[in-house]
N, C-alpha and C positions, 0 to 999 in steps of 0.2 A: 504494500500500500504506500502511496506517495505521502510522506509525512507532512507535506505542505498543506494537505487538505484534512489532516486529522485534527479534530477539535481537542484542545488541551486547556489546561488552566491558564496558560499563557495567552492562547488565542482568544479566550473568552474575556480577558481583561480589557476594560475600556481603553487602556493605554495602547492596545494593539490596533485599535481602529484607525483607519485613515483619518487625518484631521478633518477633512471635508465631510466625513460620515459620522462625526462625533458631536452631537448637538450639545451635550454637557460642556464640552470644551469650547465650542463656538459661542456659548452664552456666558462665558466667564467675563467678569468686568474687564480683565486685561485684554480681551479681544474686541473691545468696543470699537477701536479705530478700524479694525478689519471689517466688522459688521457695517460700519458707516460707509466704508469704501465699497462694499458689495451692494449696498442700497443705491449708491451713485451709479455703479457700473451696470446693474441689471436694467434700470430704466434707460440709461444712456445708450446702451447697445441696441435695445429694442427700438428706440426712436431712430437711431441711425439706420437700422435694418429697413425701416419703413420710409426712409428718405425724408424724414421731417426735419427741416432746417429751422423753421421759426413757428411761433404760435401767437395766437391772440388769447390772453388769459382773461377769463370771466369769473369774477368773484360775486358772491351774494348769499343771502340767507338760505340755510338748509330748511327753514321752516315755511318758506313761501309755498302757498298751496297751488297745486295743479288745478286746471279746470275740472277734471274728474272728481278730485277731492272736494272742491268747492260746491259742485253740483250735488254730490251726495249729502253734504252737510245741509244744504238748503232744503233738499227733499225730506230730510229727517227732522228738521227743526220744528219744534212744537211750542216751546216757551219763548218768552221775550229774550232771555239770555241766549238761548240757542239760535234765535233769529239774528241777534246782534253778532254772534260768533260767525254765523254763515255769511253775513254781510262783509265782515272783515276778511274772511277767506275769499270772497268774490273779488274784493279789491286786490288782494294778493294775486289772484289768478290772472288778473289783467297784466300785472307786472311779469308773471311767469310767461304769458303769451308774448310779451314784448322781448324778453330775453330769448325766447325761442326763435322769434322772427329775426332778431339781430344776428344770431348765430347762423341762421339759414343764409342771410344776405352775405355775411362775412365769408362763409364757406364757399358760396357760389362765385364770389368776386375776388377772393383773396389769394387763390392759388392752392387751396387745400385739395382740390380735385386733380391736381397735376400728378403725374406718375410716369411710368414708361421712360425712365431716364432723367426726368426733370425733378428737382427737389420739390417737396411739398412745402408751401409757405403759408403762414397765418392759419395754422390748424387750431381749432378751438381746443383749449385746455381748461379744465375745471378741477375742483376737488373731488369730483366723481360721485358726490352724494346726491341727496334729494334737493327739492326746492329749485332755486335759481340754477344750481349746477346741473340738475336734471334737465331743466328747460333748455339750457345752452347746448348740452350734448344731444338733446332731442332735435333741436333745429338743425344741427350739423348732420345728424343721421338722416333727416328728411331731405337734405340737399344731396344725399348720396356720398357725403364726405366722411373721412375718418375723424374721430375726436378722441381726446385724451382724458383719462380720469386718474388724478393723483390722489387716491384714497389714503386714509391713515387709520391705524389701529387705535381705537378709543375705548375707555372703560365700558361705555354702552356702545356695543359694536355698531359701526356704520357700514351698511352694505352698499356696494356700488350700485348706481342706477343702471337700468337696463339699456340705456342708449349709448354708453361709451363703447368704443370699438374694443372687443374682448382682448385682443392682443396688445392694446394700448391702455389697459386698465391695471394700474399698479397699486400696491399697498405698501405703505411706509410705516416704520416704527418711529423714526426720528423726524420731528417737525422741521428741524433745521435742514435736513436733506430734501424734504418735500419742498420747502420754500426755495431752496437752491435750484431745483428742477423747474419750478415755476418761473424763476427769474432768468435762467440761462438762455432760453430760446425765445423769450417774450419780445415780440415786435410791438406789442400794444397791450394795454390793460383797460378793461371796462368793468366798473364796479357798480353793481346794483345794491339797493338797500340791504343791510344785514346787521348783524350784531357784533359781539366782541371779536369773533374770528375774522369777519370781513374787515373790521377796522384795523386789526392787527396786520392783515395782509396788505391793505391799502397803504398804511403808513410805512410798512417795511419797504415797499417799492418806491414810495415817495422819498424816503430817506436815502435809499441807494442812488436814486437819480440826483437828488439835491447835493449829496456829498460826492458825486461823480465816481462812485464805486461801480456804477452801471451806466451804460450809454443812455442818453435821453430817448425815451420812447413816448408815444402819444398815450395819455391817460385821460379817460372819460369817466366822470361820475354820473351815473344814470339816475335821474329823478332829482332835479334841482331843488324842489321844495323839501324833500327829505334831507338832503345833504346840508342845505343852508340852515335848516332848523336844527340839525344835529350838531354841526360844527360851525362856530363863528370864526371862519377863516380870516376875515379882516381884523378881528381882535388880535390875532397872532402878530399881524404887522404893526398894529397900534401899540402893542406892548413890546415891540422890538424883538420878538421871539423868532421871527423869520423875516426875510427881505420881501419887499413888495413884489419883486420879480419872481419869488418862489410861488406866488399864486398863479403864475403863468404856466406852472408845470402840469396843470390839468384844466379840462373844460367840462362843461355840463351838457347833458342832452336829455330830452324827454320823449323822443321817438326813436325807433330802431334805425330808420334811415338817417336821422340827424346824428345818431351816434356814429354810424359808418362814415358819414361825410366829415364829421369832426376828426376822426382818426386819419382819414386821407388828407384832410386839410392841414393836419399837424405833422405830416411827414410819414405816414405809414407806408412802408415799402411794399408795393404790390407788383408782382411779376407781370410782364406783358403776356397777352394771350398766346397760347401755344399755336404754332403754325398749323393751318388746316392740312389734313392729309391730301395726297395727290388725288385728282379726280379718277374715278373708276374707269372713265372712258379714255384716259390717257391724254397726252398732249396733242392737240390738233396739228396736222402737217401744214407747212407753209401754203400748200395749194388749196387748203380748204377744209 
């Protein structure tokens, strides 16, 4: 018998496992830098394999209701409180539809449909969860384009929405690495109303651009009334906390088409249309 295949006390020991096959070893604190590197490489290589050179990142609340959820709440409402809740969900559903339409427009016009040797540009990228994230991935899917979901492991598990491209749906442990992937390929950022996570992501990108740690990219805050109510941006200038020019780092929009035009007007890089394929009839001869 070949003694290399004989199970012994030595071969059963965890120390004998290949490092890559030893989860206890890989999860040691001392291996954190390697785990961090693997989270970078796994998503990076998949994006390269798909030819994705740039993205449009869409942030917004995971709690924003879809039209289907809003309609179900309205149909089930019996009490005054339930009707008020259904009305709030209906308002959210309108925002969901606008994020969905924006992503459809961006996917059709931005270069996400390219392939066959051309790099894909301005591919929609979200956190991969529900709400506004789902709406943006859904709009891209309806345009026939791929879209990215950078999901993350949370104490209350967040499942990816069903509209992200499966091969471009990633799960991260480290928030820092997830944020890095959002920033690395971003050609633009569109931020819909949201909570703490949305604010964190918005100001992360604004800080990178303001401090010139990242190249300047178009940033649009969707829903002027929400953002001007939530953040008194002029007060930051009045108090000397930012320069007046820093308020030029972003624009506001209230309609999907307006958001797209704002991105293009602020320098969004859009590839020229692909050349049309040769005519099936061939090139006509000089004689006719």
